DOKOLTOR-112336 format. One line per field, with one value per residue (C-alpha): chain; x, y, z. Coordinates in steps of 0.2 Angstrom, whole numbers. Layout:
% DOKOLTOR-112336
chain: c(A,...) $
x: c(X,...) $
y: c(Y,...) $
z: c(Z,...) $
//
This chain:
% DOKOLTOR-112336
chain: c(A,A,A,A,A,A,A,A,A,A,A,A,A,A,A,A,A,A,A,A,A,A,A,A,A,A,A,A,A,A,A,A,A,A,A,A,A,A,A,A,A,A,A,A,A,A,A,A,A,A,A,A,A,A,A,A,A,A,A,A,A,A,A,A,A,A,A,A,A,A,A,A,A,A,A,A,A,A,A,A,A,A,A,A,A,A,A,A,A,A,A,A,A,A,A,A,A,A,A,A,A,A,A,A,A,A,A,A,A,A,A,A,A,A,A,A,A,A,A,A,A,A,A,A,A,A,A,A,A,A,A,A,A,A,A,A,A,A,A,A,A) $
x: c(756,764,775,760,749,764,766,748,747,763,755,739,748,758,742,732,743,738,756,763,768,762,777,792,783,779,797,801,786,790,808,804,792,805,819,808,803,821,829,818,824,839,849,844,839,841,832,843,833,838,850,864,860,870,863,844,838,837,825,817,824,837,835,852,857,868,884,883,889,907,900,883,882,886,873,878,883,900,903,898,886,869,854,853,835,830,823,807,798,786,771,758,743,731,743,738,753,747,747,764,772,774,781,797,805,800,806,823,825,820,833,846,841,830,818,807,793,781,770,758,760,744,747,763,767,783,791,804,809,801,810,813,821,806,798,783,772,777,765,753,746) $
y: c(769,755,740,728,740,744,725,722,736,730,712,720,730,715,704,718,718,700,697,690,672,663,664,674,690,693,691,709,713,700,704,723,717,706,719,733,722,715,733,735,719,717,710,716,703,704,693,686,678,664,655,643,625,617,600,603,613,631,640,656,667,665,676,682,692,708,699,687,700,707,725,731,736,719,710,692,685,679,663,647,655,647,659,661,664,651,650,654,644,653,645,652,662,647,635,629,634,623,608,611,611,592,592,583,600,608,593,594,613,610,596,608,624,620,634,636,648,642,656,659,678,678,664,661,645,644,626,624,610,604,599,582,589,585,597,606,620,635,648,652,668) $
z: c(652,662,656,655,645,633,631,627,615,606,605,598,585,578,578,569,554,550,544,560,562,578,588,582,577,596,603,603,613,626,626,630,644,652,651,657,673,674,676,692,700,712,705,688,675,656,643,629,615,604,615,608,609,623,622,627,612,609,622,615,629,644,659,665,680,678,685,670,658,656,654,657,638,632,621,625,643,647,637,646,658,660,662,681,681,669,651,642,629,619,610,598,603,602,611,628,639,654,642,635,652,651,633,629,624,640,650,641,646,664,666,658,666,682,679,663,659,646,638,624,627,637,650,659,668,679,681,694,707,722,738,730,715,704,692,699,693,704,697,683,677) $
//
């Protein structure tokens, strides 16, 4: 089974219990997907959930490169490091990720981190900067 199939299976298992909440119940499945993919990248990328508020709110995940950790086994990155590969904002199943990309919350994250992925666990929208430094939707899947 590949990483995407595993991710979808895990989402389905949580959803089928009927006991999950719209957003947080699915964090583990997304974190596993991100870290499985991140291990194969150069440099490696690791997802850290529930970031500390540094003035723009608390994104659901930060995407850090391996060199942002003191040791490879550390759970948290070196103090003061911004996630080099951006942050992720998760929404519930029924939320429209495309519509959420212009929300005040996502705008604050974008201003602080420069790269934001907005997801409802099915759709993923990548917001970055254009040549003029303005927010732009780079990709959506």
